[in-house]
N, C-alpha and C positions, 0 to 999 in steps of 0.2 A: 474430616476425612480420616479413616482408620489406616493404620499401618498394614501393608499387604506383603506378600511374599517377595515382591520386587524390592521394596524398601528394606526388608530384612537382609536380602542378598547384598544390596549395595552397602548397607551399614557394616555388615560382616567383612566386606572387602577393604574397608578403610585400614591403612597401616596402624593407626592409633588403637584400633580394637582387635587386630589380628591375633595378638597373643593371649587374649582373654578366653577363658573357658566358656563353653556354650551357656552354662548356668548364669554367668555374670552378664553376658550379652543379652540374654532373654530378660533378665531383671531390669537392665537399662531400657530395653525396648518396651517393657511393660509400663514404664513411667514416661515414655516418649509420646509425642503427638506431632502431627503434621499441621503446619500452618502456612498458608500462602500469603504473600505480600504483593501489593501493586508495584509495578516497575517504578523505580525512583524513590520508594519508601525507605526511610532510615530505620534500620532494624536495631543497630547498636552503634555506639560511638567509641572511637579509640580512647583508651584509658578509663572507660566506664567500668564500674564494679561488675564483675561477672558472677552470676549465681547459676549459670547453665552454659551449655555450649550448643552450637548450631552445626548441623550438617546440611549443606546445600545440595539439593537434588532437583535438577531441572527447574530452576527458579522457584523451588519450594524449600522450606527449611524444616528440619526435624529438631525440635527442642528436646534436649536430654538433661 
């Protein structure tokens, strides 16, 4: 699933990203992708090494 205008709007509204310039936000979104997981699926574990972060959008995650 490709990122659409709704995903862009939602990501830009996040407090974590609100202070970033548009250029930076679009560079992040260029590398992002949407992935859906089944209910109850483990996506990551506490204290697990993090090499990305997740944005939860209606039971979907955007990997950045």
